[in-house]
C-alpha positions in Angstrom: 20.4 -35.0 -4.8 20.4 -37.5 -2.0 20.8 -37.7 1.8 24.5 -37.3 1.6 24.1 -33.6 0.9 23.5 -30.9 3.4 22.3 -27.4 2.4 22.8 -24.4 4.5 21.4 -20.9 3.9 23.4 -18.8 6.4 23.3 -20.9 9.6 20.0 -22.6 8.6 20.1 -26.2 7.7 17.4 -27.0 5.2 15.1 -29.6 6.7 14.9 -31.7 3.5 17.7 -31.7 0.9 16.6 -30.3 -2.4 16.3 -32.9 -5.2 18.3 -30.7 -7.6 20.2 -27.5 -8.0 21.0 -25.4 -11.1 24.4 -23.6 -10.8 25.0 -21.1 -13.5 28.5 -19.5 -14.2 27.8 -16.4 -16.1 29.6 -15.3 -19.3 31.0 -11.8 -19.9 32.8 -12.5 -23.1 32.1 -10.0 -26.0 32.0 -10.6 -29.6 33.2 -7.9 -32.0 32.9 -7.7 -35.8 36.1 -6.6 -37.6 36.0 -4.3 -40.7 36.6 -7.4 -42.9 33.4 -9.1 -41.4 35.3 -11.6 -39.3 34.1 -12.0 -35.6 36.5 -12.0 -32.8 35.8 -13.2 -29.2 37.2 -11.0 -26.5 37.6 -13.1 -23.4 36.6 -11.7 -20.0 36.6 -13.0 -16.5 33.4 -15.0 -15.7 30.5 -13.2 -14.2 28.9 -14.0 -10.7 27.8 -17.5 -10.1 24.0 -18.0 -9.6 22.3 -20.8 -7.7 18.7 -21.8 -8.2 16.7 -24.5 -6.5 13.5 -25.5 -4.9 13.2 -27.0 -1.3 10.4 -28.2 0.8 9.6 -27.0 4.3 7.6 -29.6 6.2 5.0 -28.6 8.6 5.6 -31.7 10.7 8.6 -33.7 11.6 8.9 -37.1 9.7 11.8 -39.6 8.9 13.4 -37.8 5.9 13.6 -34.5 7.8 17.2 -33.7 8.8 16.5 -31.1 11.4 13.0 -29.8 11.7 12.5 -26.1 11.5 9.0 -24.5 11.6 7.9 -23.0 8.3 7.5 -19.6 9.9 11.1 -19.7 11.1 12.3 -20.3 7.6 10.2 -17.5 6.2 11.5 -15.2 8.9 15.0 -16.1 8.0 14.6 -15.4 4.3 12.7 -12.1 4.9 15.5 -11.0 7.2 18.2 -11.8 4.6 16.2 -10.1 1.9 14.8 -7.0 3.8 18.1 -6.2 5.6 20.3 -6.7 2.4 22.5 -9.2 4.1 25.2 -11.3 2.6 25.6 -14.8 3.8 27.2 -18.1 3.3 25.6 -20.6 1.1 27.0 -24.1 1.7 26.5 -27.6 0.2 28.3 -30.1 2.3 28.7 -33.5 0.4 29.2 -36.7 2.1 32.8 -38.0 2.0 31.5 -41.3 0.8 30.6 -40.0 -2.6 33.4 -40.5 -5.3 32.2 -37.8 -7.8 31.5 -34.1 -6.9 33.0 -34.7 -3.5 33.9 -31.1 -3.2 31.6 -28.9 -1.1 30.5 -25.5 -1.9 30.9 -22.6 0.4 30.1 -19.2 -1.3 29.3 -15.8 0.0 25.9 -14.9 -1.7 22.9 -12.6 -1.7 19.3 -13.6 -1.8 17.9 -12.3 -5.1 14.5 -13.7 -5.3 12.4 -16.3 -3.6 8.8 -17.6 -4.2 6.6 -19.5 -1.7 4.2 -22.1 -3.1 1.2 -23.4 -1.1 -0.5 -26.3 -2.8 -3.2 -28.6 -1.5 -1.2 -31.6 -2.9 1.6 -30.8 -0.4 -0.7 -30.6 2.5 0.5 -27.9 5.0 4.1 -28.1 3.7 5.6 -25.1 1.8 7.7 -25.3 -1.4 10.1 -22.4 -1.7 11.9 -21.6 -5.0 15.1 -19.6 -4.4 17.6 -17.7 -6.4 21.0 -16.8 -5.0 23.9 -14.8 -6.6 27.5 -14.9 -5.6 28.7 -11.9 -3.6 32.2 -10.4 -4.0 33.0 -7.5 -1.7 34.3 -4.3 -3.0 38.1 -4.1 -2.4 39.8 -0.7 -1.9 43.5 0.3 -1.6 44.6 3.0 0.8 47.6 5.3 -0.1 49.3 7.3 2.5 51.2 10.3 1.3 54.1 11.2 3.6 55.7 14.8 3.9 58.6 13.8 1.8 56.3 13.2 -1.2 56.8 9.5 -1.2 53.8 7.2 -0.7 53.3 3.6 0.0 50.5 1.3 -1.0 49.2 -0.2 2.2 46.7 -2.8 0.9 47.4 -5.5 -1.6 50.4 -7.7 -2.1 53.3 -5.8 -0.6 54.1 -2.2 -0.4 54.7 -0.5 -3.7 56.5 2.9 -3.6 55.2 5.5 -5.8 55.8 9.3 -6.3 52.8 11.6 -5.3 52.6 15.4 -5.5 50.8 17.4 -2.8 47.8 19.4 -4.0 47.4 22.8 -2.5 44.1 23.1 -0.6 42.2 25.1 -3.2 43.1 22.8 -6.1 42.3 19.7 -3.9 39.0 21.4 -3.1 38.2 22.0 -6.8 39.1 18.5 -7.7 36.8 17.0 -5.0 33.9 19.4 -5.9 34.3 18.3 -9.6 34.0 14.7 -8.7 31.0 15.3 -6.5 29.3 17.2 -9.4 30.0 14.3 -11.8 28.8 11.6 -9.6 25.6 13.7 -8.9 25.0 14.1 -12.7 25.6 10.4 -13.2 23.1 9.4 -10.5 20.5 11.9 -11.9 20.7 10.8 -15.5 21.6 7.2 -15.3 20.2 5.8 -12.1 17.2 8.3 -11.8 18.4 9.3 -8.2 17.7 12.8 -7.0 19.4 14.3 -4.0 
């Protein structure tokens, strides 16, 4: 990559543009084998996009540095994003003078992993390898039930009328208790979480 690119991790402009980036669009397709031995490919939506790259954090300012940031400031930023489980914007801004790949990238991501390399060949500079994964927030829909047994979907694309029956308090309580029990069992057995 060249000087026509700007890389941002949240609001931090990387001081030196990485030489390359690996972008992986995950596959979630599933292959099934039919009784007659033929294979069938079940197409699914793509998985979360992953970004992987290395960048240099210079210890001093020199001509190819876009905006000098101290190595400790960069490390503090990465630690804050990781420890506090923050989602943030990852941006690659490409120069308008480039004819190919002139679309910029602006994705909401999480910091999955990063490694810090200190090598005598790099002097006091740090080399950081970073792995980011696309973040898609959970979307929920709220349904309000009116006294006349009609409900309207309040989130999404327009209001959708639907019939709803009121549950008496004891039945509603039993349903909620059953859901809590099932979630608790799931967490205990699958996730290894104890309450």
